[in-house]
C-alpha positions as CSV (number, residue, x, y, z in Angstrom):
1,M,0.0,0.0,-0.1
2,A,1.1,3.5,-0.6
3,T,1.9,6.0,2.2
4,L,0.1,9.3,1.7
5,Q,1.7,12.0,3.9
6,F,0.1,15.4,4.2
7,T,2.4,18.3,4.7
8,E,2.8,22.0,4.7
9,T,6.4,21.8,3.8
10,P,7.1,23.9,0.6
11,I,7.2,21.4,-2.3
12,L,10.3,22.8,-3.8
13,Q,12.2,22.1,-0.7
14,H,11.2,18.5,-0.5
15,P,13.1,15.8,-2.5
16,A,11.0,13.4,-4.5
17,Q,11.7,11.3,-7.7
18,I,8.4,12.5,-9.4
19,L,6.8,15.9,-9.0
20,I,3.0,16.0,-9.8
21,L,1.7,19.5,-10.7
22,P,-1.9,20.2,-11.4
23,V,-2.2,22.3,-14.6
24,N,-4.8,23.3,-17.3
25,N,-4.7,22.4,-21.1
26,A,-4.8,26.3,-22.0
27,G,-1.0,26.7,-21.2
28,I,-1.8,29.5,-18.7
29,I,0.2,29.4,-15.4
30,L,-1.1,31.5,-12.5
31,D,0.1,29.6,-9.4
32,P,3.3,31.0,-8.2
33,V,4.8,27.7,-7.4
34,I,4.1,26.3,-10.7
35,A,5.4,29.6,-12.3
36,R,8.6,29.0,-10.4
37,C,8.8,25.6,-11.8
38,K,9.1,27.1,-15.4
39,T,12.6,28.3,-14.5
40,L,13.7,25.4,-12.3
41,Y,12.5,22.8,-14.8
42,P,12.5,24.4,-18.2
43,D,12.5,21.1,-20.1
44,N,9.2,20.2,-18.5
45,Y,7.5,23.6,-19.2
46,Q,8.7,23.7,-22.9
47,R,7.2,20.3,-23.6
48,Y,4.0,21.2,-21.6
49,R,3.5,24.5,-23.3
50,K,4.2,22.9,-26.7
51,A,1.7,20.2,-26.1
52,C,-0.9,23.0,-25.1
53,M,-0.3,25.0,-28.2
54,D,-0.6,21.9,-30.4
55,G,-3.9,21.0,-28.8
56,Q,-2.5,17.6,-27.6
57,L,-3.5,17.8,-23.9
58,Q,-7.0,16.5,-23.1
59,V,-8.6,17.5,-19.7
60,G,-8.6,14.5,-17.5
61,S,-5.1,13.3,-18.6
62,S,-1.6,13.1,-17.1
63,F,1.3,14.5,-19.3
64,L,4.4,12.8,-18.0
65,V,7.9,14.3,-18.8
66,K,11.1,12.4,-18.2
67,R,13.6,15.1,-17.4
68,Q,16.6,15.5,-19.6
69,R,19.8,14.3,-18.3
70,D,21.5,17.7,-18.6
71,H,18.7,19.4,-16.7
72,A,17.8,17.0,-14.0
73,G,19.4,17.6,-10.6
74,L,21.0,20.9,-11.8
75,S,18.4,23.7,-12.0
76,A,16.7,23.0,-8.7
77,S,19.8,21.9,-6.7
78,S,19.4,24.8,-4.4
79,N,15.9,23.9,-3.5
80,G,16.6,20.2,-2.7
81,N,13.9,19.0,-5.1
82,R,15.5,17.3,-8.2
83,P,12.8,15.0,-9.8
84,N,13.6,12.7,-12.5
85,H,10.1,13.0,-13.8
86,I,7.2,15.5,-13.7
87,A,3.6,14.6,-14.1
88,N,1.5,17.5,-15.4
89,L,-2.0,16.5,-14.1
90,V,-4.5,18.1,-16.5
91,V,-7.4,18.8,-14.3
92,C,-9.1,21.9,-16.0
93,D,-9.4,23.7,-19.3
94,H,-8.9,27.2,-17.9
95,P,-7.1,28.7,-14.8
96,Y,-10.4,30.4,-13.7
97,H,-12.5,27.2,-14.1
98,P,-12.9,24.9,-11.2
99,T,-11.7,21.3,-11.4
100,R,-14.7,18.9,-12.0
101,R,-14.8,15.6,-10.3
102,A,-14.9,13.7,-13.5
103,W,-11.7,15.4,-14.8
104,L,-9.8,14.8,-11.5
105,N,-11.0,11.3,-11.4
106,S,-9.8,10.6,-15.0
107,A,-6.5,12.4,-14.5
108,L,-5.8,10.4,-11.4
109,D,-6.5,7.1,-13.3
110,A,-3.9,8.2,-15.9
111,L,-1.3,9.1,-13.4
112,K,-1.9,5.9,-11.5
113,A,-1.0,3.9,-14.6
114,Q,2.1,5.9,-15.1
115,L,3.3,5.5,-11.5
116,F,2.8,1.7,-11.8
117,E,5.0,1.7,-14.9
118,L,7.7,4.0,-13.3
119,M,7.7,1.9,-10.1
120,R,8.0,-1.3,-12.1
121,Y,10.7,-0.3,-14.6
122,E,12.5,2.6,-13.0
123,G,12.3,1.9,-9.3
124,I,10.4,5.0,-8.4
125,H,9.4,5.1,-4.7
126,S,8.7,8.7,-3.8
127,A,6.4,11.3,-5.3
128,A,5.3,14.9,-4.3
129,L,2.0,16.4,-5.3
130,L,1.1,20.2,-5.1
131,A,-2.5,20.3,-3.8
132,R,-3.2,24.1,-3.9
133,P,-4.2,24.3,-7.5
134,L,-6.8,21.7,-7.0
135,I,-8.2,23.5,-4.0
136,Y,-8.1,27.0,-5.3
137,P,-8.8,27.2,-9.1
138,S,-7.4,30.6,-9.4
139,L,-5.4,33.0,-7.4
140,N,-8.3,35.2,-6.7
141,K,-9.9,32.4,-4.6
142,D,-6.8,31.7,-2.5
143,P,-7.1,33.8,0.6
144,S,-3.3,33.3,1.3
145,I,-2.3,35.1,-2.0
146,S,-2.9,38.7,-2.6
147,T,-0.7,39.5,-5.6
148,F,1.1,37.6,-8.3
149,D,3.7,38.5,-11.0
150,S,1.9,38.9,-14.2
151,S,5.3,38.3,-16.0
152,Q,4.9,34.8,-15.1
153,L,2.0,34.2,-17.2
154,S,2.3,32.2,-20.4
155,P,2.5,34.1,-23.7
156,L,-0.8,32.4,-24.5
157,S,-2.6,34.4,-21.7
158,S,-3.3,37.6,-23.7
159,T,-6.0,35.8,-25.8
160,Q,-7.1,33.1,-23.4
161,L,-7.6,35.1,-20.2
162,S,-11.0,36.4,-21.3
163,T,-14.0,36.1,-19.3
164,P,-14.8,32.5,-19.0
165,P,-18.3,31.2,-20.1
166,S,-20.9,31.6,-17.4
167,A,-21.6,27.8,-17.4
168,E,-18.1,27.2,-16.2
169,L,-18.2,30.0,-13.7
170,N,-21.4,28.2,-12.1
171,A,-19.7,24.7,-12.2
172,P,-19.4,23.4,-8.6
173,V,-16.2,24.0,-6.8
174,L,-14.7,20.8,-5.3
175,E,-14.2,20.8,-1.5
176,W,-10.9,19.6,0.0
177,H,-12.3,17.4,2.7
178,K,-15.5,16.3,1.0
179,D,-14.2,15.6,-2.5
180,I,-10.4,16.0,-3.3
181,M,-8.8,14.3,-0.3
182,P,-11.1,11.2,-0.4
183,L,-10.5,10.9,-4.2
184,L,-6.7,11.1,-3.9
185,E,-6.8,8.4,-1.0
186,Q,-9.2,6.2,-3.1
187,K,-7.1,6.4,-6.3
188,L,-3.6,6.4,-5.0
189,S,-3.5,4.5,-1.8
190,D,-3.2,1.0,-3.4
191,L,0.1,1.8,-5.2
192,P,2.5,-0.6,-3.6
193,K,5.5,0.7,-1.6
194,L,5.2,4.4,-2.8
195,R,5.3,7.3,-0.6
196,I,3.2,10.3,-1.8
197,D,3.8,13.6,0.0
198,I,0.8,15.8,-0.6
199,H,1.7,19.5,0.0
200,L,-1.0,21.7,1.3
201,P,-1.5,25.5,1.7
202,K,-0.7,26.5,5.4
203,N,-4.2,27.7,6.0
204,L,-5.6,24.4,5.4
205,T,-5.6,21.4,7.8
206,T,-6.3,17.8,7.0
């Protein structure tokens, strides 16, 4: 059985062999931690952005990137997090749209299959998942963040950060204790001998 650990430790200071980042398939990055990952893991960001621009990423999928040998362990050395793989968990279609249960469920199924393969063939035994983008669909809904650096936005943002359709604005927002945490435990807990650290915002308790 997998060991799921909930922690408030900054994810970029925590070593893990695979980093799991919830993203959208519009190529727009608002979360400051994921924006920081653009610099720390440029190989992942370039492939993720290209896949978004080419229309290759489907909501409810997991886009796995094996880090290039010349990047892995170098760009993030000062933070302590030097993942061999990054799983881009595609959980929504716009940074202002909430994650739907069906999207998260499908993305976790895809991630689970990838983790099984990595454990079997590459000996992966530790992973770290950034939970905040699942809990707060946009920075405006995160009470712990008041500002963000607009320079961190993807070049795609100028055309895609328009007002979202009203139907999406009315979509139900998943709750951490009621929806998200139980789904994470249901989908990931039966992975054998894998430690998964789930990094939470400091103002949220398990």
